[in-house]
Structure formats: C-alpha cells, structure tokens
C-alpha positions as CSV (number, residue, x, y, z in Angstrom):
1,X,0.0,0.0,0.0
2,X,1.5,3.4,-1.0
3,X,2.7,5.7,1.8
4,X,0.4,8.7,2.5
5,X,3.2,11.1,1.5
6,X,3.6,9.4,-1.9
7,X,-0.2,9.6,-2.5
8,X,-0.1,13.3,-1.6
9,X,2.7,14.0,-3.9
10,X,1.2,12.1,-6.8
11,X,-2.1,13.9,-6.2
12,X,-0.4,17.3,-6.2
13,X,1.5,16.5,-9.4
14,X,-1.7,15.3,-11.0
15,X,-3.7,18.4,-10.0
16,X,-1.0,20.9,-11.0
17,X,0.7,19.1,-13.9
18,X,0.3,22.0,-16.3
19,X,1.7,24.6,-13.8
20,X,4.7,22.4,-12.9
21,X,5.5,21.7,-16.6
22,X,5.2,25.4,-17.3
23,X,7.6,26.4,-14.5
24,X,10.1,23.7,-15.5
25,X,9.9,24.8,-19.1
26,X,10.7,28.4,-18.2
27,X,13.6,27.4,-15.9
28,X,15.1,25.1,-18.6
29,X,14.8,28.0,-21.1
30,X,16.7,30.3,-18.8
31,X,19.4,27.7,-18.2
32,X,19.7,27.0,-21.9
33,X,19.8,30.7,-22.8
34,X,22.5,31.3,-20.2
35,X,24.5,28.3,-21.3
36,X,24.4,29.3,-25.0
37,X,25.3,32.9,-24.2
38,X,28.4,31.9,-22.2
39,X,29.4,29.4,-24.8
40,X,29.2,32.0,-27.6
41,X,31.2,34.4,-25.5
42,X,33.9,31.9,-24.6
43,X,34.1,30.5,-28.2
44,X,34.5,34.0,-29.7
45,X,37.3,35.0,-27.3
46,X,39.1,31.7,-27.7
47,X,39.0,31.9,-31.5
48,X,40.4,35.5,-31.5
49,X,43.1,34.6,-29.0
50,X,44.1,31.5,-31.1
51,X,44.1,33.3,-34.4
52,X,45.2,36.8,-33.6
53,X,46.6,36.5,-30.2
54,X,44.7,39.5,-28.9
55,X,41.3,40.7,-27.7
56,X,38.2,41.2,-29.7
57,X,38.1,44.4,-31.8
58,X,35.6,47.0,-30.9
59,X,33.6,46.1,-34.1
60,X,33.5,42.4,-33.4
61,X,32.7,42.9,-29.7
62,X,29.8,45.2,-30.5
63,X,28.3,42.7,-33.0
64,X,28.9,39.7,-30.8
65,X,27.0,41.3,-27.9
66,X,24.0,42.0,-30.0
67,X,24.0,38.4,-31.5
68,X,24.2,37.0,-28.0
69,X,21.3,39.1,-26.7
70,X,19.2,38.2,-29.8
71,X,19.7,34.5,-29.3
72,X,19.1,34.9,-25.5
73,X,15.8,36.7,-26.1
74,X,14.6,34.2,-28.8
75,X,15.2,31.2,-26.4
76,X,13.4,32.9,-23.6
77,X,10.4,33.8,-25.8
78,X,10.2,30.3,-27.1
79,X,10.4,28.9,-23.6
80,X,7.6,31.2,-22.4
81,X,5.4,30.3,-25.4
82,X,5.9,26.6,-24.6
83,X,5.1,27.2,-21.0
84,X,1.9,29.0,-21.8
85,X,0.9,26.3,-24.3
86,X,0.5,23.9,-21.3
87,X,-2.7,25.6,-20.3
88,X,-5.7,24.7,-22.5
89,X,-7.5,28.0,-22.0
90,X,-4.6,30.0,-23.1
91,X,-3.9,27.7,-26.0
92,X,-7.5,28.1,-27.3
93,X,-7.4,31.8,-26.8
94,X,-4.1,32.0,-28.7
95,X,-5.6,30.0,-31.6
96,X,-8.6,32.3,-31.8
97,X,-6.4,35.4,-31.7
98,X,-4.1,34.1,-34.4
99,X,-7.1,33.6,-36.6
100,X,-7.4,37.3,-36.7
101,X,-3.7,38.0,-37.3
102,X,-4.2,41.3,-38.9
103,X,-5.9,42.7,-35.8
104,X,-3.2,41.1,-33.6
105,X,-0.5,42.7,-35.7
106,X,-2.1,46.1,-35.4
107,X,-2.6,45.8,-31.6
108,X,0.9,44.5,-30.9
109,X,2.5,46.9,-33.3
110,X,0.8,49.9,-31.6
111,X,1.5,48.7,-28.1
112,X,5.1,47.9,-28.7
113,X,6.0,50.6,-31.2
114,X,8.6,52.3,-29.1
115,X,10.2,49.0,-28.1
116,X,10.3,47.7,-31.6
117,X,11.7,51.0,-32.9
118,X,14.5,50.9,-30.3
119,X,15.3,47.2,-31.1
120,X,15.4,47.9,-34.9
121,X,17.6,50.9,-34.3
122,X,19.9,48.8,-32.1
123,X,20.3,46.3,-34.9
124,X,21.0,49.1,-37.4
125,X,23.6,50.7,-35.0
126,X,25.4,47.4,-34.7
127,X,25.4,46.8,-38.5
128,X,26.4,50.3,-39.5
129,X,28.7,50.8,-36.5
130,X,28.6,54.6,-36.0
131,X,29.5,53.8,-32.4
132,X,31.3,50.8,-30.9
133,X,32.1,49.4,-27.5
134,X,34.9,51.5,-26.1
135,X,34.4,54.6,-28.3
136,X,34.5,58.1,-26.9
137,X,31.4,59.9,-28.1
138,X,29.6,63.1,-27.5
139,X,25.8,62.9,-27.5
140,X,23.7,66.0,-26.7
141,X,26.6,67.8,-25.1
142,X,27.5,64.8,-22.9
143,X,30.8,63.1,-23.5
144,X,31.6,59.6,-22.4
145,X,32.8,56.1,-23.3
146,X,30.4,53.6,-24.9
147,X,30.1,50.9,-22.3
148,X,27.5,48.6,-23.9
149,X,25.2,48.6,-27.0
150,X,22.1,46.6,-26.0
151,X,19.1,45.6,-28.1
152,X,17.0,48.6,-27.0
153,X,19.4,50.9,-25.1
154,X,23.0,52.0,-25.2
155,X,25.0,52.7,-22.1
156,X,27.5,55.6,-22.1
157,X,29.8,56.1,-19.1
158,X,30.7,59.7,-18.3
159,X,34.0,60.7,-16.8
160,X,32.4,61.4,-13.4
161,X,31.0,57.9,-13.2
162,X,27.4,58.6,-14.3
163,X,25.8,56.3,-16.9
164,X,23.7,57.7,-19.7
165,X,21.0,55.2,-20.7
166,X,20.0,56.3,-24.2
167,X,17.2,54.7,-26.3
168,X,18.7,53.4,-29.5
169,X,16.1,55.2,-31.6
170,X,17.4,58.5,-30.3
171,X,20.9,57.6,-31.1
172,X,19.9,56.6,-34.7
173,X,18.1,59.9,-35.2
174,X,20.5,62.3,-33.4
175,X,24.0,63.4,-34.6
176,X,26.7,61.8,-32.6
177,X,30.3,63.0,-32.4
178,X,32.6,59.9,-32.3
179,X,36.1,60.9,-31.2
180,X,37.7,57.5,-31.8
181,X,35.9,56.0,-34.8
182,X,38.9,56.2,-37.1
183,X,41.8,56.3,-34.6
184,X,41.4,54.6,-31.1
185,X,43.8,57.2,-29.7
186,X,42.3,60.3,-28.0
187,X,44.0,63.7,-27.7
188,X,44.2,65.0,-24.1
189,X,44.4,68.7,-23.6
190,X,44.9,70.8,-20.4
191,X,45.4,74.5,-20.0
192,X,48.0,76.3,-18.0
193,X,48.0,80.0,-17.0
194,X,51.2,81.9,-16.3
195,X,51.7,85.6,-15.3
196,X,51.5,88.0,-18.3
197,X,55.1,89.1,-17.8
198,X,56.5,85.6,-17.8
199,X,58.4,84.2,-20.8
200,X,55.7,82.3,-22.7
201,X,58.1,80.8,-25.2
202,X,60.3,79.4,-22.3
203,X,57.2,78.0,-20.6
204,X,56.1,76.3,-23.7
205,X,59.5,74.7,-24.2
206,X,59.5,73.5,-20.6
207,X,56.1,72.0,-20.9
208,X,56.8,70.2,-24.2
209,X,58.8,67.1,-23.9
210,X,59.2,63.5,-24.8
211,X,56.3,61.1,-25.3
212,X,54.6,63.4,-27.8
213,X,53.7,66.2,-25.4
214,X,53.2,69.5,-27.2
215,X,52.7,73.0,-25.8
216,X,51.7,76.3,-27.4
217,X,50.3,79.7,-26.5
218,X,46.5,79.7,-26.7
219,X,45.6,83.1,-25.4
220,X,47.2,86.2,-23.9
221,X,45.7,89.2,-22.1
222,X,46.7,91.7,-19.4
223,X,45.9,89.3,-16.6
224,X,47.5,86.0,-17.7
225,X,48.9,84.0,-20.6
226,X,47.1,80.7,-21.4
227,X,49.1,77.8,-22.6
228,X,47.7,74.6,-24.2
229,X,49.4,71.3,-23.4
230,X,48.4,68.2,-25.4
231,X,49.3,64.6,-25.6
232,X,47.8,61.5,-27.2
233,X,46.3,58.8,-24.9
234,X,46.2,55.2,-26.3
235,X,42.5,54.9,-25.7
236,X,39.5,56.7,-24.3
237,X,39.7,54.6,-21.1
238,X,43.2,56.1,-20.3
239,X,42.2,59.7,-20.9
240,X,41.6,60.7,-17.2
241,X,44.8,59.1,-16.0
242,X,46.9,60.8,-18.8
243,X,45.3,64.2,-18.0
244,X,46.1,63.9,-14.3
245,X,49.7,63.0,-15.0
246,X,50.0,65.8,-17.5
247,X,48.7,68.4,-14.9
248,X,51.1,67.1,-12.3
249,X,54.1,67.2,-14.6
250,X,53.2,70.7,-15.9
251,X,53.0,72.1,-12.4
252,X,56.3,70.5,-11.4
253,X,58.2,71.8,-14.4
254,X,56.9,75.4,-14.1
255,X,57.6,75.6,-10.3
256,X,61.1,74.3,-10.8
257,X,61.7,77.1,-13.4
258,X,60.3,79.7,-11.0
259,X,57.1,80.3,-12.9
260,X,53.9,80.4,-10.9
261,X,51.0,78.7,-12.6
262,X,47.4,77.4,-12.3
263,X,46.1,74.3,-14.0
264,X,42.3,74.4,-13.8
265,X,41.5,71.9,-16.6
C-alpha cells in the first residue's frame, strides 16, 4: 500500500501538472539561454586569441554582444510560449487570436511601437557601427565612453562615473560625435595659466617634452597667458589618467623654473 506522502505528492502532481510543466519549461529555457550565451562568448574570445593572439576588436565585440542578446531573447520567448501552451484555456485563446492575425499585428505593433523601434535601431547601429564598445562619443553635449550597446538601449559612461542610458532610436536619429571611430587614440588637452610678464616661449618649451607632449600659447591678455598642453592617450579609457599625469608634470616643471601657474582643466 503506497505511503500517505507518496499519495499526496502524486495527487499534487496530477492536479498541478500544467503549472509544474510550465515552470520547469521556463527554468530550462533560462538555463539554456545562459549556457548558450556563455558558450558563444567563450568561443569567440578563444577563437580570436588563437588566431590573432589579442582581444576582440571594438567592431567584433559590439556585434557579438547583439547576437548573444538576440539568441538569448529568442530562447526565452520560445520557452515562455511553450510554458503557456501547457494551459488549455490560453492555447484556445491564442488559436482564436491568431485567426485574426491582422488585428493582432495592429494591436501588438501599436502597443510595442517604441520597443520595436528601439530594437530595430539597435540592430542598425550594430550593423552600420557609427559607435562601438569603447568609443569616446559626445551625445547631446554629454561626452563619455560607450560601455554597452544593447538591443534597445545604449550605455554611455561619463568621466564622473554617471551612466547615460540612451534609447537606440534617439541615437539613430541624433547626430553623434565619435572621437575614436577612425583612430582609437584620443587627444588629451589641459590649459596652464602663467603671469602675463612671464616668458611664454620658455614656458612652452618647458612643458613640451618626450612622449609626444606639445605646448603652445593659446591666449594672452593683461591678466595672464594661457598655454595649451596636449598629448595622445592610447584609448579613451586612459584619458583621465593621462590628463592627471600631465597636470602634475606641468606644475612641477613650471615651479622648478620659478614660474607660478594654475592648472584648472
């Protein structure tokens, strides 16, 4: 004779078979989506390391991320659809709705217009590549590094740590200034003020030096002389560190030469 616990469990499974199957289906879809996503990421990085011996390029990294997210979303949608199909009422309702596909398309298209527009814009951004992961861009007077290009939104990290979450449709419709699209290097510039009676030529010579540092007189008036000091950073990510080092070195050289100065930015 079966134990009471076994009878209770069998009764529970029989009563809630559809619900249990639906939950298991969704969980398996999540696990499968995660597994495929990690496998694609590892495979791409291993292939690049084996062939080129380096990291993924900005172009390849941007496209790979979109492909991974598209596959992830497709697996989840299929899993949810299979889970809902376990319920007879929902299945019959879906059959009736699909019979009027024109009305369904109109309703879904109107309700999800913004989401679909952002998704399509995201695909177009990845294909045309006006921006890529790691690029330094200026969007609506905000400058930052492209941190991620997702299916519907793009993340831009500002120098002060803020993240701009921009809908892809706006990026596709608004002019974007990409500072590193052709050359991954970025020019770093600081300004130095010296007294108006100081020798500007000598100061420029002191500030210029090895490693591609250049200095020139930018402005001059009765209160101060403004010098521009520039150098190239290898990537947008190194810009802040290079600027800080350039400020420190500029102060040190001018003080050693007996020239007072200010380095505001």
